[in-house]
VEXVEX-923054 format. One line per 4 residues: number of its first residue (from 1); their letters; for each residue x, y negated, z of C-alpha. Coordinates in steps of 0.001 Angstrom, whole numbers, always signed. Last residue first. Layout:
<atoms>
NUM) A) X:Y:Z ~ ...
</atoms>
This chain:
<atoms>
114) HAAV) +59336:-119974:+330799 ~ +58647:-117752:+333836 ~ +55163:-116747:+332567 ~ +56602:-115346:+329333
110) QSNP) +59290:-113431:+331211 ~ +56721:-111695:+333468 ~ +54543:-110870:+330475 ~ +57342:-108832:+328842
106) RPAP) +58944:-110483:+325836 ~ +58075:-109382:+322314 ~ +61152:-108735:+320193 ~ +61730:-111439:+317606
102) NNIW) +60887:-110397:+314036 ~ +64084:-110649:+312005 ~ +63497:-112333:+308643 ~ +60001:-113102:+309806
98) VANP) +56699:-113918:+308119 ~ +53683:-115232:+309977 ~ +49936:-115486:+309347 ~ +50121:-113180:+306319
94) LAQP) +48469:-114246:+303045 ~ +45501:-112037:+302270 ~ +45622:-109530:+299421 ~ +43335:-110646:+296621
90) KPPG) +39846:-109153:+296628 ~ +38380:-106387:+294496 ~ +34595:-106001:+294142 ~ +33381:-102579:+295234
86) LSFR) +35307:-99487:+296315 ~ +34712:-97587:+293048 ~ +36113:-100437:+290974 ~ +36442:-99271:+287368
82) EPHA) +32653:-98968:+286992 ~ +32348:-102710:+287613 ~ +33915:-103392:+284193 ~ +33302:-106955:+282945
78) GFAA) +32052:-108385:+286228 ~ +34822:-106648:+288183 ~ +37470:-108019:+285840 ~ +35928:-111492:+286082
74) ALVT) +35924:-111289:+289887 ~ +39573:-110170:+289851 ~ +40555:-113094:+287616 ~ +38732:-115592:+289835
70) ARAA) +40256:-114098:+293003 ~ +43738:-114406:+291438 ~ +43103:-118089:+290720 ~ +42004:-118623:+294331
66) LRAD) +45089:-116739:+295603 ~ +47402:-118892:+293464 ~ +45689:-122116:+294605 ~ +45926:-121104:+298270
62) ALGH) +49589:-120069:+297941 ~ +50884:-123227:+296231 ~ +52107:-124909:+299415 ~ +55769:-125173:+298380
58) HVDH) +57085:-122483:+300713 ~ +54336:-119987:+299848 ~ +54577:-120352:+296086 ~ +58395:-120373:+296166
54) PTLL) +58462:-117228:+298339 ~ +56481:-115540:+295550 ~ +52996:-114186:+296075 ~ +51916:-110552:+296290
50) GLGA) +50285:-111147:+299695 ~ +53628:-112301:+301105 ~ +54810:-108916:+302411 ~ +54113:-107377:+299002
46) HHHE) +56501:-109862:+297384 ~ +55933:-111090:+293813 ~ +59259:-111781:+292084 ~ +59178:-114995:+290035
42) ENYW) +60451:-117934:+292104 ~ +62395:-116466:+295048 ~ +63724:-113233:+293530 ~ +64173:-114804:+290062
38) RFFD) +66216:-117732:+291484 ~ +68090:-115213:+293654 ~ +68968:-113086:+290626 ~ +70109:-116000:+288465
34) GCYG) +72436:-117235:+291202 ~ +73568:-113656:+291846 ~ +74577:-113185:+288212 ~ +76436:-116504:+288112
30) RADE) +78218:-115788:+291392 ~ +79253:-112336:+290180 ~ +80555:-113742:+286880 ~ +82435:-116513:+288774
26) LCGF) +84085:-113888:+290984 ~ +85476:-112054:+287965 ~ +84627:-109472:+285327 ~ +81783:-108012:+287363
22) RQPF) +81469:-104270:+287489 ~ +78813:-101642:+286760 ~ +76474:-104486:+285814 ~ +72952:-105038:+287215
18) DPRY) +70666:-105480:+284177 ~ +68202:-102724:+285098 ~ +67796:-104073:+288640 ~ +68838:-101383:+291115
14) KLTW) +71603:-103332:+292852 ~ +69647:-106539:+293380 ~ +66454:-104898:+294649 ~ +68529:-102674:+296961
10) FIRR) +70482:-105716:+298181 ~ +67259:-107626:+298871 ~ +65808:-104646:+300733 ~ +68986:-104204:+302787
6) WRSG) +68966:-107931:+303540 ~ +65407:-107676:+304828 ~ +66397:-104699:+306987 ~ +69036:-106775:+308758
2) RM) +67726:-106068:+312229 ~ +65101:-103343:+312162
</atoms>
């Protein structure tokens, strides 16, 4: 699984509609990637982060964003309950931990020795 996050980022980068066939020079590539990573961190909603952005989570905005989303979902359910066959919708929960490379669990004997 090592490096899978980078593969996902690269795939997202490469398959964006505005990704060029070629960059004119190194500065063009750096400019494009700077814009891309700003978008990826501040605007792109990540499934692994409860459909929040890394910016929201890192800067402590997650609870407010999830509360606002819950309000919108409740209003949608109130207006059209027939659209929600499973009952009132709820925002996806924020994960307890997020890893770039999830450390391998250690056997119990190693845990006790440390």
